[in-house]
N, C-alpha and C positions, 0 to 999 in steps of 0.2 A: 532701885539698883539691884543687881543680881548678887546673890550670896557668893562668898568665896569658896564655899564647899562644893559648888557645882562644877563639873568638869569643863575645862576650857577647850575651845576649838583648836585643832592642830594647826590650822592655817590662818587663824584670826590675828591680825595685828593688834597691838596694845592690849591684849588679854581680853577682848570682848568675847562674849559667849554667843555662838551661832545657834539660834533656835530653829529647828526643822519642823515645819507644820505636819509633815508626813514622815515620822521617824521610821515606820515599818518599811517604807519603799525606798529609802535612801541607801545607796551602796556606793562605795568608792569605785574609781576607775579601775583600780587593780583588781578589786573583787569581781567586777563585771567580766573580766577576761580570765580570771584565775580558775583553774580546774582542780586545784588541790584544797581549796577552802582555807588557805592561810591568810591571816589578816595582813593588811598592808603595813609596810614599814612605818614606824613612828607612831603607832597606835597601840594601845593596850588591848589584850584579849578580852578584858571585861568591859572596856569602854566602847560605846557605839560609835560608828563613823559619823562625823559631823561635817566633813568637808563636802561640798557639792561641786562636782566636776562635770563640766559639759563635755559630752562625747563628740569628737571631731567627725564631720560628715565623711562617709566613705568616698574614696576616689572613683570616678566613673570607669576608669580603666582597670581597677583592681579586680582580680579574679574572685569568684565566689568562694566562700569558705568550704573547706573539704568536708566530705560526708563523714559523719561520726563512725567510729570503728564498731564493728559488730554486724555489718551487712544490712543496717536499717535503711540506708539510702539507695536510690537507683543509680546505676552507672550512667555517665553522660552518653547521650545518643551520638553514634559516630556520624560524621558529616556525610551527606549523600553524594555519591559520585556524580560528576557533571553529565548531563544528558548528551549523548553522542550527536543527536540531530542539532541540539542547541550549539554544541561546539562547532559543528560543520557549518551552521548558518552564519557563524562569525566570519567564515572564509568566503561566503558568497558575496559577490560584487553587488553593491547598492548603487544603482544609477537612476538618474532622473529620465524623464521622457526625452529631453533634448540630448542627453548623453547616449541614450539608446539610438536615436537617429544618427548621431555622429558615429557611433560604432557600426551601424548598418552601412553608412556611407563609406566608411573605411574598408569594410569587408567587400562591398561591391566593387570598389576601385581595385582592390587586390585581386579579386576574381577576374575582372576584365583585363587587368594587366597580365595575368597568367595566360588567358586565352590569346591575348595579343602576341606574346612571345611565341606560343605554339603556332599561331597563324603564320608568322614570318618563317618559322622552320618548315611548315607544310608547303609554303610557296615554292621551295626548291624541288618539291616532289609532286608538283601538280599533274604532270603527265602520267606518272605512275598511279596516282590516286584516281584519275579519270579512267584509266584502264581497269582498275578494280571496280569502279562504279558501273561502268558499261558492261561488265562481264555477264551479269544475269540476263540482260537484254539480248546480248549476242547469242548466248546459249539457248534462250527461248526461241529466238527467230530461226536459228539453225535447226532446232528440233521440230519447228513448225514448217520447215522447208520453204522459208522466205529468203530470197536472195535479191540483192546482197543484204546481209544481216547488219544493217547500220541504222542509226537514228537520223532524224531530219533536223536541219538547222533552219528555222523560220526567220528569225531576225538576225541581222549582222552582229548585234551585241550579245547574242545568246552564248556563244562560245567563251567570250571574255568574261561575261558576268558569272557564268557557272564554273568554268574551269579555273579561273584566276581569282574569284572573289568568294562565291558561296561554298564551293567545295572545300577550299582550305579552311574556311570558318567551321564547317561541319567536322572536318578531321581534327581541328584544333580543340573543339569542344570535347570530343572523345579522348584526345590525348591529354588534355588538362583536367579531366574529370576528377582525379584525386585531389588536385589543388582546389577546385571549386567546392568539393564536398568538405574539405578541411576548413574552408572559410565559413561554410554554413555551420559546422560544428563550433568553430571559434566564436561565432555570434551567439549561439544558444548556450554555450558552456558556462558563462558566468551565472546563469540562473539555475544551475544544477548544484547538487551537493558535491562535496569533495570526492566521495567514493564513486559517484556516478561519472565524474570526469575521467576516470580511468578507462572508460569505454571509448576513448577518442580514437586510438589506433584501430581497434576492430571495426568501429563505425566507418572510418574513412576507407579502410581496405575493402570491407564488404560492399559498401555502396559503390565505389568505383569499379570493383570487380564484377558486381552484378550488372551494372550498366553496360560495361564492355561485353559481358557474356550475352546480354540481351541483344546487343548489336550483332554479334556473331550468329545468334539464333535467327535473327531477322534476315541477315544476308544469305545464310546458307540454307534456310528452311522456309521461313514465311514468305519472304519477298520472291524468291525464285519460283516457288510453287504457285503462288497467287498470280504472278506476272504471266507465266505460261498459260494458265487457265484463262485469264481475262483476254489475252491476245488471241487465243485460239477460238474464242466464241464466234468470231466473224469469218473464220477461214472457210472457203467454199461457198460463201454467200454473196459474192461479188464485191467484197470489201478488201482493199489493200491494207494490211496491218502495218502501216507506217506510223511511227511514233516520233513526235518532236522531242528534242533533247530537253526542252524546258519542262514539258509535262512529265517526262520520264524522271527527271531529277526531282521534281516536286513530290512525286509518288515515292521515290526512293527515300527522301528525307522524312516524310511522314511515317513510313513503315519503320525505318531505323530508329528514329527518336521515340515513336510510340511503343514499340516492343521493348526498347531499352528502359523506358519509364515503367512499363508493366513489370519488368524484372526487379524493380525497386520495392515490390510489395513487402518482402521480409523486413527491409530497412525501415519502411514506413510504419509497419506494425510495432517494431521494436522501439522506434522513436516515440510513438504515441504512448506506449507503456512506460517509457523512460520519463516522460513529462506528466505521467499519471492521468492521461486523457482516456485511455482504454486499459483493459486488463485481460489476461488470458481467458478467464471465465466468460467475460463479455464476448470475446471473439469466438469462443467455442459455441456459445448459445446462438449466435447469429451466423454461424458458418454456412448454414443451408442457403441463406440469401447470397452470400459471397460466392458459393459454388454455382448458383443459378446465373449470376452476372457473368462469371468466368466462362460458363458454357455458351451463353449467348454471344459473348465477345469472340470466343473461338469459332462459333458458327459463322460470324460475320467475316472473320479473317480467312477461314477455310472455305474456298469456293465450291468444293465438291460436297455431295450429300451423303457419302458413306460414313459410317460410324467410326471406322478405324482411323481415318485421317482426322476426323473431328477430335477423337481422343488424343491423337498425336499433338494437337495444339492445346487442348484443354488440360491435359495431364500435367505438363510442366507448370502451368499457372496455378493449378490446385496444389501441387507440391510446394511451390513457392509460398502460397498462403499459409500452409501448415508449418513450413519452416519458420515463417514469421511468428506464428503462435508459439512454436517451440522456443525460439530465441526470447520471446517475451516471458515465457515461464522460467527460463534460466535466470533472467533478470530479477524476477520476483523472488525466486529462491535465494539469490544472492543478497537481496535486501533483507530477507528474513533470516539470513545466516544459516541456511540449511544446505546440505550437500545433495547433489544430484546423483542418482544411482547409475553411473555410466556403464558399469559392467552388465547389469540387467538390460539396460537400454540397447547397447550394442548387440547383445545376443538376440533379442527379439527383432531388432532391425535387420540383422542378417537373415533370420528365418522368414520375415515378411518379404524381403527382396527376392529370396529364392522362390517363394510361393508365387509372387507376382510374375517373375520371369517364366516360370513353368506354365502359368495360366495364359500369359500372353503368347507363348510359343504354341500352346495347344489351340488357342483361338485363331492365330495366324495360319496354322496348318489346316484347320477345319475350313476356313474361308478361302484357302488357296493363296495366301500372301507369302511372299519371300523377300528377303533383303537383297537389293540390287546395288551395284556400285555407282549408279547414276541417279539423278533426280527424276521422279520421286523415289525415295529410298524404299518404301514398301509398295511392291507391285504384285499383281496376280500372274 
C-alpha cells in the first residue's frame, strides 16, 4: 500500500495515487496551451502534475494556428488568379459528333431557307435581271459590229430554265450572302473562345461585302473584257459569232462566282488564323508561292498578252492576299493584348499610295496609255 505522505492525484477517485511512468514528459492540458507558464487551477506550484489528459483530435475544417509574432513565419501565399483561357473554355460548347451533325443540318436548312425567300423575291424581277445579265454580250457584239446583237435560243426550254429558274437562284445567292455567311459563323462559333466570338459582325459584313464586290469586279471588268476578246477571235475568218443563251449564261455564272470566291481570300486567311491553322509569319514566308499562283490565274483570266492589263487583274488579287495577312496580324495582336500603331501605319500607307500612283501614271504615260470612259478602261 502507498504511504499517506505521498501526494494524491488531483483527479483520482477514492484517494488512489496515480503513478506516472514518465514524470518528465507529463503535462496537463492547460499547460500544453498556456503561454504564461502558470500552473493549472487546483494544483500546487510545488506539486507535479499527475492527471493525464488526452488531447482531442483537431477538426478537419479548423484553420491552421496563427504564425508566431516576431516575423518568424512566412505569410500565406495569395490564391492564383483564374486562367483567362480556362475561364473561357468553360463557356465553349461541348457537343458530341451527333450533336455537331444536328447543328450542321440546322444551319444548312436555315441557309437554304434564306436563299428560298430571296429566290421568290427575285422572281418578280426576272426580266430586269436578264437585261443586266445580257448587257455585256450586247455591248461586245455592238463593239464587234455584229448585227443584230442578240443571243440564240437553241432549245425551247432554254428561256424558261435560265430566266425563271437559274438566274433568280444566282441573284438569290448574292442577295442572301450575308445570311449564308452568318450561318457559317454560327456553326463554327461554339468551338471558339468567348473573346473570338466578338468577330462575328466584322466577319459577316466583310465576307458578304467582298463576295458582292467580287461580283461587281467580274461584271464590269473581268467578264466584259474577256468576252469581247474571245468573241472577236473569229471575226473576219468566216465565222458568225452567234452565241447560244445557254452557253453564255454558263460562262457568266462561272466568272461571277469564281471571281466572287477569289475575293474571299482575306476572309479565308483571317479564318485560318482564327482557328489557329495558319499564322501571319507562315503566310509571309510562303507569300512568293501565293503571288506566283495569283499571276498565273490572272494570266488565264486576262486574254491579252500585255503587262499592263495583266497587272490590272493580278494587282487586286495580290492586294487582297496582303489584306488577309494584315487582318490576321491584327487578330494575333488582339490575342496577345498588344496595340497596333495605327498612326504610323496610316502615315506610311498614304506615302506608299502616293508613290504607287505616281509610278503608275509615269508608266502609263511612257507606254501611251490613257483612261477612257468605255471598256477597256486603259487604252493607247
